[in-house]
C-alpha positions as CSV (number, residue, x, y, z in Angstrom):
1,X,-51.6,-36.6,-29.2
2,X,-54.4,-38.9,-28.9
3,X,-52.0,-42.3,-29.8
4,X,-49.6,-41.1,-27.2
5,X,-52.6,-41.0,-24.4
6,X,-53.9,-44.4,-25.6
7,X,-50.3,-45.7,-25.5
8,X,-50.0,-44.1,-21.9
9,X,-52.8,-45.7,-20.4
10,X,-51.6,-49.0,-21.8
11,X,-48.1,-49.3,-20.3
12,X,-49.1,-47.3,-16.8
13,X,-46.4,-49.0,-15.4
14,X,-43.8,-48.2,-18.1
15,X,-45.6,-44.6,-18.0
16,X,-44.6,-44.0,-14.4
17,X,-41.0,-45.7,-14.3
18,X,-39.8,-43.5,-17.0
19,X,-41.8,-40.3,-14.8
20,X,-39.6,-41.5,-11.8
21,X,-36.6,-41.5,-14.3
22,X,-37.0,-37.8,-15.4
23,X,-37.7,-36.3,-11.9
24,X,-34.5,-38.3,-10.7
25,X,-32.3,-37.1,-12.9
26,X,-33.7,-33.7,-13.4
27,X,-32.8,-34.0,-9.3
28,X,-29.2,-34.9,-10.1
29,X,-28.7,-32.4,-12.5
30,X,-29.6,-29.1,-10.5
31,X,-27.6,-30.4,-8.4
32,X,-24.4,-30.2,-10.5
33,X,-24.9,-26.8,-11.6
34,X,-22.8,-24.4,-10.6
35,X,-24.4,-22.1,-8.0
36,X,-23.1,-18.5,-6.8
37,X,-24.6,-16.4,-4.5
38,X,-23.2,-13.2,-6.2
39,X,-22.7,-14.2,-10.0
40,X,-19.8,-12.1,-12.1
41,X,-21.8,-10.3,-14.5
42,X,-20.0,-8.4,-16.8
43,X,-21.5,-5.0,-18.3
44,X,-20.6,-3.8,-21.6
45,X,-20.0,-0.4,-20.6
46,X,-17.0,1.7,-19.9
47,X,-16.5,5.0,-18.2
48,X,-13.4,7.8,-19.8
49,X,-13.1,10.0,-17.1
50,X,-10.4,12.8,-17.2
51,X,-10.0,15.5,-14.8
52,X,-8.4,19.0,-16.0
53,X,-7.7,20.7,-12.9
54,X,-9.1,25.1,-13.3
55,X,-10.3,24.0,-16.8
56,X,-14.0,25.5,-17.5
57,X,-16.7,23.2,-19.1
58,X,-16.4,24.6,-22.7
59,X,-12.3,24.1,-22.4
60,X,-13.3,20.6,-21.2
61,X,-15.5,20.2,-24.1
62,X,-14.1,21.2,-26.8
63,X,-10.2,19.9,-26.1
64,X,-10.9,17.2,-24.2
65,X,-14.6,15.7,-24.7
66,X,-14.2,15.8,-28.5
67,X,-11.3,14.5,-28.8
68,X,-12.0,11.1,-26.4
69,X,-15.2,10.8,-28.6
70,X,-13.3,10.9,-31.9
71,X,-10.9,8.5,-30.3
72,X,-13.5,5.7,-29.3
73,X,-16.0,5.8,-31.9
74,X,-13.8,3.8,-33.8
75,X,-13.3,0.9,-31.6
76,X,-14.7,-2.3,-32.7
77,X,-17.9,-2.9,-30.9
78,X,-18.4,0.1,-29.9
79,X,-22.4,0.5,-30.2
80,X,-23.1,4.0,-28.8
81,X,-21.1,7.1,-26.9
82,X,-22.6,9.6,-24.3
83,X,-20.6,12.5,-22.9
84,X,-20.8,14.8,-20.4
85,X,-18.4,17.7,-19.9
86,X,-18.4,19.9,-16.5
87,X,-16.1,22.0,-14.7
88,X,-12.3,20.2,-14.3
89,X,-14.0,17.0,-15.2
90,X,-15.2,15.3,-19.0
91,X,-17.0,12.1,-18.7
92,X,-17.3,10.3,-21.4
93,X,-19.4,6.5,-21.6
94,X,-18.7,4.2,-24.4
95,X,-21.6,1.1,-24.9
96,X,-20.0,-2.2,-26.1
97,X,-21.9,-4.8,-27.9
98,X,-23.0,-8.0,-26.1
99,X,-20.6,-10.5,-26.2
100,X,-17.3,-8.1,-26.7
101,X,-14.2,-9.2,-24.3
102,X,-13.8,-5.8,-22.1
103,X,-10.5,-6.3,-21.3
104,X,-9.3,-6.2,-25.0
105,X,-11.9,-3.2,-25.2
106,X,-10.3,-1.2,-22.4
107,X,-6.5,-1.8,-23.4
108,X,-7.9,-0.9,-27.4
109,X,-9.6,2.3,-25.3
110,X,-6.5,3.1,-23.5
111,X,-4.5,2.7,-26.7
112,X,-6.4,5.4,-28.5
113,X,-6.7,7.9,-25.8
114,X,-3.4,7.3,-24.7
115,X,-2.3,8.7,-28.2
116,X,-4.5,11.6,-28.3
117,X,-2.3,14.7,-28.7
118,X,-3.5,18.1,-27.5
119,X,-4.6,17.6,-24.3
120,X,-4.5,20.4,-21.8
121,X,-1.7,20.5,-19.3
122,X,-2.9,18.6,-16.1
123,X,-5.2,15.9,-17.8
124,X,-5.1,12.2,-16.9
125,X,-7.5,10.5,-18.6
126,X,-8.6,6.9,-16.5
127,X,-10.8,4.2,-18.6
128,X,-12.8,2.2,-16.0
129,X,-14.8,-1.1,-16.9
130,X,-17.4,-2.2,-14.0
131,X,-18.6,-5.8,-13.4
132,X,-21.0,-7.6,-10.7
133,X,-17.2,-8.7,-9.0
134,X,-16.4,-5.4,-8.2
135,X,-18.5,-4.8,-5.6
136,X,-17.6,-5.9,-2.1
137,X,-19.2,-9.0,-0.2
138,X,-18.2,-8.2,2.9
139,X,-18.7,-5.2,4.7
140,X,-17.5,-4.6,8.1
141,X,-17.8,-2.0,10.3
142,X,-14.7,-1.2,13.9
143,X,-14.8,1.0,16.8
144,X,-12.6,1.9,19.3
145,X,-9.4,3.5,19.9
146,X,-8.2,6.6,21.2
147,X,-9.2,8.6,18.4
148,X,-10.0,8.0,14.8
149,X,-6.3,8.3,13.8
150,X,-5.2,5.9,16.1
151,X,-8.3,3.3,14.8
152,X,-7.3,4.1,11.3
153,X,-3.7,3.3,11.5
154,X,-4.1,0.0,13.8
155,X,-6.8,-1.3,10.9
156,X,-4.8,-0.7,8.2
157,X,-1.2,-1.9,9.9
158,X,-3.1,-5.0,11.2
159,X,-6.5,-5.8,10.0
160,X,-6.3,-5.2,6.2
161,X,-3.3,-7.9,6.0
162,X,-5.0,-10.3,7.5
163,X,-7.9,-10.4,5.3
164,X,-5.8,-9.4,2.1
165,X,-4.0,-12.7,3.0
166,X,-6.5,-15.1,2.7
167,X,-7.4,-17.1,-0.3
168,X,-9.4,-15.5,-3.0
169,X,-9.4,-12.1,-1.4
170,X,-8.7,-10.0,-4.3
171,X,-8.7,-6.6,-2.5
172,X,-9.5,-4.7,0.6
173,X,-10.4,-1.3,0.9
174,X,-10.7,0.7,4.0
175,X,-13.3,3.5,4.5
176,X,-15.2,5.8,6.7
177,X,-12.3,8.2,8.0
178,X,-11.2,11.4,6.4
179,X,-7.8,11.8,6.0
180,X,-5.5,14.2,7.7
181,X,-4.7,16.9,5.1
182,X,-1.8,19.7,6.0
183,X,-2.6,23.1,4.6
184,X,0.4,25.4,3.9
185,X,-0.6,29.4,4.2
186,X,2.2,32.3,2.7
187,X,2.0,35.7,4.4
188,X,3.9,37.7,1.3
189,X,5.1,39.9,3.6
190,X,7.5,37.4,6.1
191,X,8.7,35.6,2.4
192,X,10.0,39.3,1.3
193,X,12.0,39.9,4.4
194,X,13.6,36.6,4.7
195,X,14.4,36.8,0.4
196,X,12.6,33.8,0.1
197,X,10.4,33.2,-2.7
198,X,6.8,31.4,-3.1
199,X,9.0,28.9,-6.1
200,X,11.3,28.1,-3.5
201,X,8.5,26.7,-1.1
202,X,6.8,24.4,-3.3
203,X,10.0,23.2,-4.6
204,X,11.1,22.0,-1.2
205,X,7.6,20.3,-0.4
206,X,8.2,18.6,-3.5
207,X,11.4,17.4,-2.9
208,X,10.8,16.4,0.5
209,X,9.5,13.3,2.1
210,X,9.8,11.2,-0.8
211,X,11.7,7.7,-0.4
212,X,13.4,6.9,-3.6
213,X,15.0,3.5,-4.6
214,X,18.7,4.1,-5.3
215,X,19.8,0.1,-5.7
216,X,20.7,-2.4,-4.0
217,X,24.1,-3.2,-2.1
218,X,25.7,-7.3,-1.8
219,X,25.6,-9.0,1.6
220,X,27.2,-12.1,1.3
221,X,24.4,-14.2,-0.3
222,X,22.0,-11.7,0.0
223,X,20.9,-8.5,-1.3
224,X,19.5,-5.7,0.2
225,X,17.3,-3.0,-1.3
226,X,18.8,0.9,-0.5
227,X,16.5,3.6,0.4
228,X,16.8,7.6,-0.1
229,X,15.1,9.7,1.6
230,X,12.3,9.3,5.1
231,X,9.0,10.5,4.8
232,X,7.2,13.3,6.8
233,X,5.2,11.9,9.5
234,X,4.5,15.1,11.8
235,X,3.7,18.9,11.3
236,X,7.0,19.8,13.5
237,X,8.8,18.0,10.6
238,X,7.7,19.9,8.0
239,X,8.0,23.2,9.8
240,X,11.7,22.2,10.1
241,X,12.3,22.0,6.7
242,X,15.1,24.7,5.3
243,X,14.2,27.2,2.8
244,X,16.8,28.7,0.6
245,X,17.0,32.5,0.2
246,X,17.2,33.9,-3.5
247,X,18.4,37.1,-2.0
248,X,19.4,37.9,1.7
249,X,17.2,40.9,2.6
250,X,19.9,43.6,3.3
251,X,21.2,43.1,-0.2
252,X,17.3,43.1,-1.7
253,X,17.2,46.7,0.2
254,X,20.2,48.0,-0.7
255,X,19.1,46.7,-4.4
256,X,16.1,48.6,-4.3
257,X,17.6,52.6,-4.1
258,X,20.3,51.8,-6.3
259,X,17.9,50.9,-9.1
260,X,16.1,53.4,-8.4
261,X,18.7,56.2,-8.4
262,X,20.1,54.8,-11.9
263,X,16.5,55.2,-13.1
264,X,16.6,58.8,-12.4
265,X,20.0,59.3,-13.9
266,X,18.0,58.8,-17.6
267,X,15.7,61.8,-16.3
268,X,18.2,64.1,-14.2
269,X,21.0,66.0,-16.5
270,X,23.3,67.2,-13.3
271,X,23.6,62.7,-12.8
272,X,25.8,62.5,-15.6
273,X,27.3,66.4,-16.6
274,X,30.8,66.5,-16.1
275,X,32.8,66.9,-12.8
276,X,33.4,71.0,-13.8
277,X,30.3,71.5,-14.0
278,X,29.0,70.2,-11.0
279,X,27.7,72.4,-8.2
280,X,30.2,72.1,-4.9
281,X,28.8,70.2,-2.4
282,X,28.9,70.7,1.3
283,X,33.0,68.6,2.5
284,X,34.0,68.9,-1.1
285,X,37.1,71.0,-1.5
286,X,36.0,72.7,-4.1
């Protein structure tokens, strides 16, 4: 240390020149570094969310959460697995070692959970990974229009396509306005009077309002996509759907006493007695 100090003091000009060179080099190096306002940072965490409609927490724990834990514990790079089971949903959090490729880990986890057998009906596991790049970097608020639904339709039809078309934009999401939902309440008495079963109503709602691709149609040098069906856009269209009848009301009414009479025949001996043993009735020629 003393030798370096004596050397610097004897060569003051050279020391000052080297100091200036180091400062200039530091400024140049700082300008060439890659800088981002919100750098993309990946967290070594995966989440497996499985909704199970109508299942209790105990059923979710036994039939969904535990098999999920067993499936992901053997994956490469897994250091910790935690889970939460509640009514109708199972959540499994998987912690990975730093340096693991999240894309590969997500693919392996999806393959592992999809190979599980014995899951309850309706259980659809989803493997979720996240990073800083998944957070929105620009948020805009809009107002105006006659009502919220009209504003929402305008934003989705005009604003979203233009923003999504900007170079570098990966995704555009609209939030803040609740979508309209149509709730259909069935009247059991009216259904029985019309001869329509609740299952028939459910089937009609499932098969109508769908747009299904039906191939392509060649027209000259171009090909046109053919679609079958049309979406339901109003409550009036929903109310106008035809309902198939399982049996006419008259047939249902006629079948009821006939069935009852058949059942009574097993208990009344007169219904099975021979003709000559029956008592004469009004209008009988005998």
